[in-house]
C-alpha positions as CSV (number, residue, x, y, z in Angstrom):
1,M,20.2,130.4,48.0
2,A,20.2,131.2,51.6
3,S,16.6,130.2,51.7
4,D,17.2,126.6,50.5
5,L,19.2,125.6,53.9
6,D,17.2,124.0,56.6
7,F,18.6,124.5,59.8
8,S,15.6,123.0,61.6
9,P,16.7,120.2,64.2
10,P,16.5,116.6,62.5
11,E,13.4,114.4,63.4
12,V,14.6,111.6,66.0
13,P,11.9,109.1,66.8
14,E,11.1,108.5,70.6
15,P,12.7,105.8,72.1
16,T,10.7,102.4,72.6
17,F,10.2,100.7,75.6
18,L,12.6,98.3,75.1
19,E,15.3,100.7,74.2
20,N,14.3,102.6,77.6
21,L,14.7,99.7,79.3
22,L,17.9,98.7,77.9
23,R,19.6,102.1,78.7
24,Y,18.4,101.9,82.3
25,G,19.5,98.3,82.7
26,L,22.9,99.3,81.4
27,F,23.3,102.2,83.7
28,L,22.2,100.1,86.6
29,G,24.8,97.6,85.7
30,A,27.3,100.2,85.5
31,I,26.8,101.3,89.0
32,F,26.6,97.8,90.2
33,Q,30.1,97.2,88.8
34,L,31.3,100.4,90.3
35,I,30.1,99.6,94.0
36,C,31.6,96.3,93.4
37,V,35.1,97.6,92.4
38,L,35.1,99.9,95.1
39,A,34.2,97.0,97.5
40,I,37.4,95.3,96.9
41,I,39.5,98.5,97.0
42,V,38.2,100.3,100.1
43,P,39.2,98.2,103.0
44,I,36.7,97.5,105.7
45,P,37.9,97.8,109.2
46,K,37.1,95.1,111.3
47,S,36.0,95.3,115.0
48,H,37.6,93.5,117.7
49,D,34.5,91.6,118.7
50,A,34.0,90.0,115.3
51,E,37.6,88.7,115.7
52,A,36.9,86.6,118.5
53,E,33.4,85.1,117.5
54,P,35.3,83.0,114.5
55,A,37.0,80.6,116.9
56,E,34.0,78.5,117.8
57,P,33.1,77.6,114.5
58,R,36.9,76.6,113.5
59,S,36.9,74.3,116.3
60,A,33.4,72.3,114.6
61,E,35.7,72.3,111.4
62,V,38.6,70.6,112.9
63,T,36.2,67.8,114.3
64,R,35.5,66.7,110.8
65,K,36.8,63.4,109.7
66,P,38.6,63.8,106.3
67,K,37.5,61.4,103.8
68,A,39.0,58.1,102.9
69,T,40.0,57.9,99.2
70,V,38.7,54.8,98.1
71,P,40.5,53.5,95.0
72,S,38.6,53.6,91.7
73,A,37.7,50.4,90.0
74,N,38.1,52.2,86.6
75,K,41.9,52.6,87.5
76,R,43.8,49.5,86.8
77,P,47.7,49.6,86.9
78,K,49.3,50.0,83.4
79,K,50.8,47.2,82.1
80,E,54.4,47.7,81.4
81,T,55.6,46.2,78.2
82,K,58.6,46.6,76.2
83,K,58.4,47.7,72.5
84,K,59.5,44.8,70.4
85,R,61.9,45.7,67.5
């Protein structure tokens, strides 16, 4: 009766190339997501030199002319008609 029990480890097939690729791809994706979440949570201190620089590009943005809105030819004013009863 004791000789009937088989305690040898089960046969597990070796993972294929695609299974390995999937496994390591998922690990890399998880690490990338953790880095992105940490980048949002952990604040990065700004240096004083970097605050003085953006003043110049903003002045270039102010000189841009806003686009004039052209009324569309497809949109016609709706006719206002009363319901006839």
